[in-house]
N, C-alpha and C positions, 0 to 999 in steps of 0.2 A: 491185674491181680485183685481178687476180692479182699475185703478187709481181714477176714480170719486168716487167710493164707499169708497175707502180708505181715500180720502180727506174729505168726508162727516163724516166718522167715527172719524177722528182726530178732526174735528170741534166739533162734538157732545161731545167728551171727553175733550174739551177745550185745545187741544194741538196744534191748528192751529190758526193763527192770520190773520185777513183781514185788509188790508190798503186801505182805501177809498180815501185818499188824493192823488192828482195828483203827480206822481213821474216820474223821468227821467231815461232813459236807460243809460245815460252818468254818470257812477260812482255811482249815487244816490241809485239805487236798490241794487247794490252790497254792498255798504256801510251800508245800512239798514240791509241787511241779515247778514253781519258780526257783526254789533252792537247787533243783537238779537241772536248771537251764532248759526245762521242758524236754528232757530226754523221754523217749517213748516209755510209757509206764502203764501198768495195770494194778489197780487197787482191788484186792480180792475180798476184803472184809470191810464193808462200809457200814458204819454204825447206824442202826435203825432201818436198814434197807436190805432187800433180798438180791439186789443187782450189784455187780461190780462196776467200777468206773475205770475208763482208760483215757489216755490223751497223749499228746506229743508227737503224733505221726506226721504232722506237717511243720515241724519246728525248724527244719533246715532244708535248703535246696537239695542237698545230697540225698536226704531221706525221701523227699518228694520224687526226685529223679529215679531213685531205685524203685519206688512204687509204680512208676510209669514205664519202667523198663528202659531207662536211658541214663545219661550222665548229666551233671550240672551244666557243663559247657554246651550241651545239645538240647537242654530243656526248653529254651525259648523257641527253638525251631520245631520241637514236638508240639508245642502249644499253637504256634502259627499254623502248622499243617492241620491240626484238628479243627481250628476255627475256620479254615478255608474248605475243609472237606468233612463236614459232619456226616454221621452214619446213623440212620434210623434204628433204634433198638428193637429187639423182639419182645413180645409180650408173653409171659408164661403164667401158668396156674400153679397152685400149691407152693407158693413162695415162702422162704424161711422167715421173712419179716411178718408173716401172718400165722405163725405157729400157735400164737395165743391171741385171742380177740377179746377185748374188754369193751363192752358197750355201756358200762356204767363207770366212766373213767374217773380216776382219782390221782391227780398229779402229786399228791403227798406221798405216793408210793414210789415215785421216781426220784433218784438222788440228784436233784437239781441243786447246783452249788450256790452258796454265798461266797463271793470272791474276795471282796474287800469291805472293811467298815466304811460306812457312808454310802454304799450302793443303795438303790431304791428298793431292792428286794433280791430274791433268788432269781438268777438269770440262766436260761438256756442260751448258750452262745455258739455252739457248734451245730446250729439249727438250720438245716437246708430246707427251704420252703418251695413248694411247687403249687402253681396256680394255672388256670387257663384263661386267656383273654379271648373274648368272643370274636375279635378281629385278627389278632396276630398269633393266637394259639398258645401252646404250652410255654411256661417260663419257670426257670429254677434259679434261685438266688439265696442269699443269707438274710435272715431277719433276727435280730436279738429279741428275746421274749422274756418279759418280766412276769413271774408267777404272781397272781393276785388272788387266787382262790383254788378250790378243789378241782375245778374244770375251766379255769380262766387264766389267760395271760393278757398283758398289753403288748402289742406288737409295734416296734419302731418301723414305720413306713416312711421312707425318705421321698420327698417331693421329686417328681420327674423320673424316678425309678419305676420299673415296669409294674410291680405290685400296686404301688400307690396310684399310678396312672390308670390301671384297670379298676381299682377300687373306686376312684373318683368319678369314673364315667358310667359305671353300672348302677342300677337301682337294687336296693336290698343287700343281702349278705354276699360276701365273696368266699366261695369254697377254697379251702387251703389244706394241704397236707405237709406236715413238717417231719422230716426224716432226721434222726439223730443216731450216729454210729454208721459212718459211710466209708466207702473205699476212697483211695486217693483220686482216681479219675472223677468220681462224683464231686468230691470236695473242691477240686481244682476247677472243674467245669462250672460249678455253681458260682464261682467267684469271678468268672471271666467277663461277663457283661458284653456279649456280642451284639451286633445290630439287632434292632427290633424285628421279631419274627423268626430269628434263628434259635433253634431249640437247644438249650444247654444239655439236655439229656442225650441228644444225638452227638454233641461234642464229647461228652463223657464216654459214649460208646465208641467214638473214633479213637479216644485215648486208650481204651481197653474195653473188652466186651462187658456191657452193662445191661443185662436183661431187666425188664420192668414187669410190674404186676398191677392189676387194677385195684384201687382202693375198695374197702368194704362198704363205706357209706357215701363216698364222693365220686364224682365223675372225673377222676384224676388217676394218673399212672405214677408209680413210685419205683425207685430201685428195689429189686426183689430181695437183695441181700442186706438191706438196712437192718440195724439192730432194733430200733423203735420207729414207728410211724404214728404220728399224732394227727388225726383227721378232725377237721372242724370248720368253723366259719369266722371270717372277720366281719364283725357286725358294725352297725352304725353308732353303737354306744362308744363313748370314749372314757378313759380313766387315766390316772397318773402313770407316767413311765419315766424312769430315771430317779436320781442321777446314776451315771454309768461311766466307767473309765474307758476312754476311747483310744484310738491309735497313738495319739501324741502323748499318752500317759498322763493326760490331764482329764479332769472330770467333766463329762458332758452334763448339761443341765437338765432339770426336770421339765417334762412336756406333758401335754394331753395327747394320747394316741388311741387308735381303735382297739376295742376289746376283741380278743380272739377266744371264742367259746369252743371248747373241746367236746366232740360228740362221740369219739371212738378212739381207742388206742390199740394198736397191734404191735406185737414184738416177738422176737425169738424166745424159745423156752429158757435159754440161758443167756438172755440179752445182757449186753454191756452198755452202760450209758457213757457217752463221749463228752469229756470236759475240754474246754478251750479257755484259757485264762485271758481276760481282756487286757489289751494294751501291751501284750508281750509278743514273743516271737511268732507263734502260730497265727495270731490275729494279724500281725503286721505283714507276714509273708502272704497270707491268703488275700489280703487287701491290695498289697502293692504289686506283687509279681504278676497278677493277671492284667495289669495295665501295660506291662512291657510289650506284649504282642501288638497292642493297638498303637503304641508309640512307634514300634518297629515298622509297622505297615505304613504309617504316615511319613516317617523319615525316608523310607525306601522309595517313596514316590519322587523324591527330589535329589537324593544322594545315595551312594552305596552304604547301607547300614550294616555293620558287622555284629553289634550286640547292644543290649539295653539293660540297665539295672535301675530299679526303683530302690533307693537305699534304706536300710534299717535306721540309720542315723537321722534321716529326714522323716521318721515316723512311718516309713514305707508308704508314703502318700505325697509328701511335699517336695522331695528332692529326687531328681533323676540324673543318670549318666548315660550318654549316647556315644557309642564308639562307631566311627565312620572310617571309610577308606577315602581319604581326602585327595581330591584332584586339583582343586584351586582354592584360593583364599575366601571365595564367596560361599563355599560349601557349609562351613559351620553355622553361619547366619541363617542359611536356608533350613538347616536341621533344627536350629533353635525355634524358628517360627512355627514349624509344623509339629515339633515335639509337644508343644503346648496344646495343639489340636488333638493329639493322640491321647492326652490325659489332661483334661481341663482343670483339674484341681491342683496340678503341679505348680509349685511356686518358683523353684530354682532348677535350672537344667545346665549340665556341663557337657561339653563336646570334647572328646578325646580321640587320640590316634590309635592305630591298631596295636602298638607296642605296649599299651597300658593295661595292667591287670585291673579291670574294673571292680573285681571282688575284694580288692585290697585297699582299705581306707587310707593307709599310709601312702600307697602309690597315687591315689587321687589327690591327696594333699600335696605330695611332691610335685605332681604335674602342674598344679596351680602355682606353686612356688617358683617353678623353673620355666614355664612356657606361657604364662599369662601376664599381660600388662593391662591395668585397669583403663587407661585412656584409649587403648586400641581394641581390647577384646571383651569389654563389658557391654552388654545390651540390656537396657532398662525399659520396662513396659509399665507405665503408670496406670492406676485405676482400672485394674483388670478384675474380672469375675474370679473369685477365689474359693477357698475351702472353709466351711464352717468349723473344721477341726483345728484351724490355725488361730490360737488365742490372740495373736498379734494383729489379725486382720480387722477391717472395719465392719462391725456387726451392727445392723439396725433391724429392729423387729419387722418381719414381713418382707424384708429385702434380701437379695443375694449378697453374701459376703464380698467385700471388695479388698483388693490387695495390690501390691507392686510386685511384678514378676521380673526375674533376672535370668539372663542367659550368659554363660561363661564359655568363651572359646579358649580352650586349653590345648589347642593343637599347635604343632610346629609350623611357623610361618613358611610360605613357599619362597623359593629363590634364595634360600640360605643353606649353609652347610649343615645337614641334619646331625652330623656327629657332635656338633656343639650342644645338642639337646639330649643326646643319648645318655642313659645311665650306665656307667662303667661297671662291669661285673668281674668279680674274681672267679677263679676256677676251683671247684671243690676237689679235694684229693682224698684218696683212700687212706684213712689214718692207720689202718692195719700195717701199712708199710713203715710207720714211724713209731708206733706205740705197741708195747706188748713183748 
C-alpha cells in the first residue's frame, strides 16, 4: 500500500490525528508527537512553511503490520520471506515524486525539525538514502542528516555500513538521493540490512508493489511515490555533525562527518514532510525490528526457532528474546551462541519456551523469576565486540567498543514435570450473567 492510501486508511479507521492549529518546527512538533506517544499524525499548518508535516506511521508493530497487509504475529515471517525472495521493481516515468523540480535548492523551505535542545542542529531523520556501489550495486538505508546551510547537510556515515564502505573506496564524490515521505514497505526495507549485494528496493517491492523512477540529476532510481527526493553528492569535505539523541535516549557525541551537497530537490505538488523523533518508538522499532529476521535465520540453523523480539526496553538494539521449540537442554545454549551472530550489537539475549508471550514485558520478567537459575542458566561472554550506543561499554578512540555479553536460558529444564512451571490461569466468565 502506498503512503497516501495508507494515511487515508488510518484516518478512516480513526487511528490518525490531524492538527489544524499553527505549530512550530522548533521543538513543538516533536513535543506534540512525543506527548501523543507517536500516534499517526498530520500537522496541516506549519509556521513559516508551505508544506505539512506527518509522522508516527511506524510507531507500533500493529501499524506496520497493517501497512504490510499482515498481523503482528506474522510480521517476522513476512520480512523473512521478502529477504529470501526479493523482487525487482519496475521503472516508470511521470512519477508523483517529480511533479515539482527545483534545481536551485533551498533547504530553508523544507520544514526540517529541531527535535531537542542541545542537538547539533536541524535534523532530517526519516531520511531514506539510496546510492550505487560500483561492485555490489544499489543500496538503500537510513542516514541522519544535520542541516548546515541552504544546500548542505552533514551525513552520519557509520563505518563498515554500505554507504561508508562505498564512499571510502571510490575517488571523488558519491552520488546520493535521499527520499523523505515513504511507504511502509520502503521504510522497513531500508532498515533491514540484508547481505551485501541484495537490493533493498527489491525487498520493498517484495513486501508490496514499489515502482521506481530515475532521478533528474543522478544515475539513481528512487521510489516513485516519495514525497520529497533530495539529489546530491557526498563530498570529500567534512564538517561538524551532532550531538544527536540516539536509540538509548542518551546523547551521541559530536563528530566530523562528510558534507552532503544538494544539487536538486523534487517533490509532489502537495508534498508532506515526514518527521521521526529521535530516540523514541519509531526510531527504536525501525532500528531493532529489522534485526529480528537475521537473528531468526541464524537460530533456525541450529534449533527450531518460533519467534524473535528485539525489545524496546533494551533500546531496540541491545536486548533480544528468542523463542524456540526446545528438544533438549543443549538447544538454548546453541541458540544463544548464534543469536549474537545474527545481531552483533546485541548485548543480552534471553531464550524462552513456546508458551511465553514475548511481547509482554511482565511475562518475560516472570519467566526469569520462575524458570531461571544463575548457576545453571547464565552464560557470560567476556570482552566482546559491542555497540557504540551502549554508554556502559569500553570506548577507546579509533577502536571498536568492547562489552560483556550475557545469554539467559529461561526455558523449562528437560526431564521434569512441566506442570510445575506452568502459569495457572483462571477462566473469564460472562459478567452479563451476574450483573444488570
